[in-house]
Every structure is written in structure tokens, then in C-alpha cells.
Z-matrix of the N, CA and C atoms (Angstrom, degrees):
N
C 1 1.447
C 2 1.527 1 108.88
N 3 1.306 2 117.90 1 134.44
C 4 1.469 3 120.07 2 -178.34
C 5 1.530 4 111.79 3 -71.57
N 6 1.323 5 114.72 4 151.39
C 7 1.459 6 120.98 5 178.54
C 8 1.522 7 111.98 6 -102.85
N 9 1.319 8 116.97 7 -26.31
C 10 1.455 9 121.84 8 -176.98
C 11 1.524 10 109.25 9 -78.65
N 12 1.333 11 115.30 10 139.26
C 13 1.460 12 121.14 11 -174.30
C 14 1.526 13 112.52 12 -58.69
N 15 1.328 14 117.01 13 -44.52
C 16 1.467 15 119.52 14 -179.06
C 17 1.528 16 111.50 15 -66.64
N 18 1.333 17 117.28 16 -33.79
C 19 1.465 18 120.95 17 178.13
C 20 1.528 19 110.36 18 -68.82
N 21 1.320 20 116.28 19 -36.82
C 22 1.468 21 120.44 20 177.04
C 23 1.524 22 109.65 21 -63.35
N 24 1.338 23 116.56 22 -43.15
C 25 1.457 24 120.78 23 178.46
C 26 1.521 25 110.96 24 -62.90
N 27 1.328 26 117.47 25 -41.05
C 28 1.469 27 121.04 26 179.53
C 29 1.527 28 110.67 27 -62.18
N 30 1.325 29 117.36 28 -40.53
C 31 1.459 30 121.03 29 178.58
C 32 1.530 31 109.85 30 -60.81
N 33 1.334 32 116.94 31 -42.59
C 34 1.464 33 120.72 32 179.16
C 35 1.530 34 111.18 33 -64.10
N 36 1.332 35 116.66 34 -41.54
C 37 1.468 36 120.60 35 178.97
C 38 1.522 37 110.78 36 -64.75
N 39 1.336 38 116.23 37 -43.16
C 40 1.465 39 120.64 38 -179.91
C 41 1.525 40 110.65 39 -62.71
N 42 1.329 41 117.34 40 -42.52
C 43 1.464 42 120.82 41 179.08
C 44 1.532 43 110.97 42 -63.29
N 45 1.338 44 116.22 43 -41.10
C 46 1.456 45 120.41 44 179.44
C 47 1.534 46 110.57 45 -65.14
N 48 1.323 47 116.76 46 -43.20
C 49 1.466 48 120.50 47 179.40
C 50 1.526 49 111.36 48 -66.88
N 51 1.336 50 117.18 49 -39.27
C 52 1.463 51 120.06 50 178.06
C 53 1.525 52 110.97 51 -61.69
N 54 1.328 53 115.91 52 -40.21
C 55 1.461 54 120.06 53 179.23
C 56 1.532 55 110.49 54 -62.97
N 57 1.321 56 116.78 55 -44.32
C 58 1.463 57 121.17 56 179.13
C 59 1.530 58 111.13 57 -64.68
N 60 1.330 59 117.05 58 -43.47
C 61 1.467 60 121.28 59 -179.49
C 62 1.522 61 110.97 60 -64.53
N 63 1.337 62 117.58 61 -40.32
C 64 1.465 63 120.62 62 177.29
C 65 1.517 64 110.59 63 -62.54
N 66 1.324 65 116.77 64 -37.45
C 67 1.458 66 120.97 65 179.31
C 68 1.524 67 110.59 66 -64.27
N 69 1.325 68 116.78 67 -44.60
C 70 1.465 69 121.72 68 179.76
C 71 1.526 70 110.24 69 -63.69
N 72 1.332 71 116.99 70 -45.75
C 73 1.463 72 120.56 71 -179.88
C 74 1.524 73 111.35 72 -64.02
N 75 1.323 74 116.80 73 -37.76
C 76 1.453 75 121.01 74 179.09
C 77 1.529 76 110.51 75 -64.41
N 78 1.334 77 116.81 76 -42.12
C 79 1.456 78 120.60 77 178.35
C 80 1.529 79 110.90 78 -63.17
N 81 1.333 80 116.48 79 -41.69
C 82 1.464 81 120.77 80 178.14
C 83 1.519 82 110.09 81 -61.12
N 84 1.344 83 116.25 82 -46.93
C 85 1.460 84 119.75 83 -177.94
C 86 1.527 85 111.60 84 -64.46
N 87 1.322 86 117.55 85 -34.66
C 88 1.464 87 121.11 86 177.83
C 89 1.522 88 110.69 87 -62.25
N 90 1.341 89 116.46 88 -46.78
C 91 1.464 90 119.35 89 -179.22
C 92 1.527 91 111.63 90 -71.63
N 93 1.324 92 118.00 91 -29.88
C 94 1.472 93 120.33 92 175.14
C 95 1.521 94 109.71 93 -63.58
N 96 1.340 95 116.91 94 -43.29
C 97 1.458 96 120.48 95 178.81
C 98 1.528 97 110.93 96 -62.78
N 99 1.344 98 116.77 97 -41.44
C 100 1.460 99 120.09 98 178.13
C 101 1.522 100 110.58 99 -64.26
N 102 1.338 101 116.99 100 -40.76
C 103 1.463 102 121.38 101 179.08
C 104 1.525 103 110.47 102 -62.39
N 105 1.319 104 116.77 103 -46.39
C 106 1.464 105 120.04 104 -179.05
C 107 1.529 106 111.44 105 -65.16
N 108 1.321 107 116.90 106 -35.49
C 109 1.461 108 118.12 107 178.01
C 110 1.528 109 110.99 108 -69.77
N 111 1.333 110 117.15 109 -33.51
C 112 1.469 111 120.49 110 175.70
C 113 1.526 112 110.11 111 -67.42
N 114 1.323 113 117.12 112 -37.19
C 115 1.471 114 121.39 113 176.68
C 116 1.530 115 109.76 114 -63.68
N 117 1.344 116 116.15 115 -45.19
C 118 1.463 117 119.89 116 -179.78
C 119 1.526 118 111.60 117 -63.83
N 120 1.335 119 116.44 118 -33.63
C 121 1.460 120 121.06 119 -179.54
C 122 1.523 121 112.12 120 -83.67
N 123 1.344 122 117.56 121 -1.46
C 124 1.472 123 123.31 122 179.98
C 125 1.529 124 111.67 123 59.91
N 126 1.324 125 116.63 124 35.46
C 127 1.459 126 122.29 125 179.29
C 128 1.530 127 107.74 126 -96.09
N 129 1.333 128 116.48 127 96.48
C 130 1.466 129 122.26 128 -172.10
C 131 1.526 130 111.53 129 -66.33
N 132 1.321 131 117.32 130 -46.99
C 133 1.468 132 120.42 131 -175.56
C 134 1.529 133 111.17 132 -62.93
N 135 1.320 134 115.50 133 -46.44
C 136 1.468 135 119.67 134 179.81
C 137 1.525 136 111.02 135 -65.47
N 138 1.329 137 116.62 136 -40.06
C 139 1.460 138 120.77 137 -179.62
C 140 1.529 139 111.26 138 -64.11
N 141 1.331 140 117.09 139 -38.71
C 142 1.463 141 120.09 140 179.02
C 143 1.527 142 110.97 141 -65.48
N 144 1.329 143 116.95 142 -42.57
C 145 1.468 144 120.50 143 178.53
C 146 1.529 145 110.90 144 -64.46
N 147 1.326 146 115.97 145 -43.11
C 148 1.468 147 119.56 146 -179.87
C 149 1.525 148 111.13 147 -68.73
N 150 1.335 149 117.64 148 -32.28
C 151 1.466 150 120.07 149 176.52
C 152 1.532 151 110.60 150 -62.96
N 153 1.336 152 115.84 151 -42.53
C 154 1.466 153 119.60 152 177.84
C 155 1.522 154 110.74 153 -61.36
N 156 1.328 155 116.58 154 -42.03
C 157 1.465 156 121.12 155 -179.48
C 158 1.529 157 110.58 156 -66.15
N 159 1.331 158 116.52 157 -47.19
C 160 1.474 159 120.82 158 -179.64
C 161 1.522 160 110.28 159 -62.99
N 162 1.318 161 116.18 160 -42.42
C 163 1.460 162 120.69 161 -179.71
C 164 1.532 163 110.73 162 -60.55
N 165 1.315 164 116.24 163 -45.18
C 166 1.457 165 120.33 164 178.63
C 167 1.513 166 112.69 165 -64.13
N 168 1.334 167 116.35 166 -41.34
C 169 1.460 168 120.08 167 178.70
C 170 1.527 169 111.42 168 -64.18
N 171 1.338 170 116.15 169 -41.36
C 172 1.459 171 119.87 170 179.16
C 173 1.529 172 110.84 171 -65.10
N 174 1.333 173 116.64 172 -41.20
C 175 1.459 174 120.11 173 178.38
C 176 1.524 175 111.70 174 -62.03
N 177 1.329 176 116.21 175 -45.94
C 178 1.461 177 118.77 176 -178.16
C 179 1.529 178 111.33 177 -68.63
N 180 1.330 179 117.16 178 -35.32
C 181 1.463 180 120.12 179 178.39
C 182 1.525 181 111.04 180 -67.81
N 183 1.323 182 117.24 181 -37.49
C 184 1.463 183 119.19 182 178.65
C 185 1.525 184 110.53 183 -72.35
N 186 1.322 185 116.54 184 -33.58
C 187 1.465 186 120.04 185 178.00
C 188 1.526 187 110.80 186 -66.01
N 189 1.328 188 116.96 187 -35.04
C 190 1.464 189 122.13 188 179.44
C 191 1.535 190 112.05 189 -87.59
N 192 1.326 191 117.87 190 5.32
C 193 1.466 192 124.09 191 -179.93
C 194 1.522 193 113.02 192 61.90
N 195 1.325 194 116.73 193 30.39
C 196 1.455 195 120.43 194 173.20
C 197 1.524 196 108.84 195 -77.57
N 198 1.335 197 116.25 196 -41.91
C 199 1.459 198 121.98 197 172.70
C 200 1.530 199 107.61 198 -126.35
N 201 1.311 200 115.63 199 161.17
C 202 1.462 201 120.35 200 -179.29
C 203 1.524 202 109.59 201 -72.18
N 204 1.314 203 115.98 202 145.39
C 205 1.466 204 119.90 203 -176.76
C 206 1.524 205 111.69 204 -64.19
N 207 1.332 206 117.91 205 -35.28
C 208 1.468 207 120.11 206 177.84
C 209 1.527 208 111.12 207 -65.60
N 210 1.318 209 116.44 208 -36.48
C 211 1.458 210 120.94 209 178.06
C 212 1.525 211 110.23 210 -65.12
N 213 1.322 212 116.71 211 -42.47
C 214 1.461 213 120.75 212 178.29
C 215 1.524 214 110.60 213 -63.64
N 216 1.324 215 116.90 214 -44.00
C 217 1.467 216 120.66 215 179.81
C 218 1.520 217 111.28 216 -64.09
N 219 1.317 218 116.54 217 -41.13
C 220 1.465 219 120.83 218 179.48
C 221 1.524 220 110.71 219 -62.80
N 222 1.338 221 116.79 220 -44.55
C 223 1.463 222 120.29 221 -179.70
C 224 1.522 223 111.26 222 -65.86
N 225 1.327 224 117.13 223 -41.48
C 226 1.466 225 120.51 224 178.61
C 227 1.522 226 110.67 225 -61.59
N 228 1.328 227 117.40 226 -42.35
C 229 1.460 228 120.89 227 179.08
C 230 1.530 229 110.82 228 -64.45
N 231 1.318 230 115.79 229 -41.02
C 232 1.463 231 120.77 230 -179.93
C 233 1.539 232 110.46 231 -63.35
N 234 1.338 233 116.21 232 -45.16
C 235 1.456 234 119.84 233 -179.28
C 236 1.522 235 111.51 234 -69.25
N 237 1.316 236 117.23 235 -35.11
C 238 1.456 237 121.12 236 176.97
C 239 1.524 238 110.64 237 -63.08
N 240 1.317 239 115.95 238 -42.33
C 241 1.467 240 120.66 239 178.16
C 242 1.526 241 110.43 240 -64.23
N 243 1.336 242 117.25 241 -40.90
C 244 1.457 243 121.04 242 178.07
C 245 1.532 244 110.13 243 -60.24
N 246 1.326 245 116.01 244 -43.34
C 247 1.459 246 121.25 245 -179.10
C 248 1.531 247 110.81 246 -65.76
N 249 1.329 248 116.97 247 -44.35
C 250 1.462 249 120.86 248 179.23
C 251 1.527 250 112.02 249 -64.14
N 252 1.331 251 116.47 250 -41.68
C 253 1.460 252 120.27 251 178.05
C 254 1.512 253 111.61 252 -63.22
N 255 1.341 254 116.72 253 -39.03
C 256 1.456 255 120.10 254 179.03
C 257 1.540 256 110.20 255 -66.19
N 258 1.335 257 117.23 256 -40.18
C 259 1.465 258 120.46 257 179.27
C 260 1.528 259 111.06 258 -64.18
N 261 1.337 260 117.32 259 -40.09
C 262 1.466 261 121.10 260 -179.89
C 263 1.522 262 111.54 261 -66.59
N 264 1.325 263 116.32 262 -39.55
C 265 1.468 264 119.55 263 -177.46
C 266 1.526 265 111.74 264 -76.64
N 267 1.313 266 117.56 265 -22.54
C 268 1.471 267 120.34 266 -176.94
C 269 1.508 268 112.95 267 -81.77
């Protein structure tokens, strides 16, 4: 545990930011799971809506530096391909 006042404050800020970042990541993962279940169920309309939501969440998380922008782009491309493949097979 730090003894210096500024170090104590930094620890509090880091803990607060970690809590917020975990919340954002948890929300993203929740919608990813819903999107994948819609893909498995071949529900095109629901999957398209969830893709828009996931895409927006990934963009905002990368903008806030919660996740890396390349990671967000990679996931969006992967989910887009999943959606397109499902539309072609349906």
C-alpha cells in the first residue's frame, strides 16, 4: 500500500477506472453472446440489430481506450462475416 498522498490518490483513480472498464467489457460480452445466439438460431432481423449494437459498443470502447482499436475492428469484421455467411446460407 502506498504511503505518499498522491500515490494513494492514483490507486483510487486506477481502481475506479478498472471498475468502469470492467463494466464496459462486460456489457460488450453480453451483447456478443446475444448476437452469437441469434446467429445460431438463424434469426436474421435480431442478429442485424444486435450487430449494430455490438458494433457501436466496440467503437465507443475503442474510442475511450477500454479496448485496442485494432481489436475492435477485428471483432467487427469477424461478426460482419458471420452475419453475411448466415444471410447467404438462409
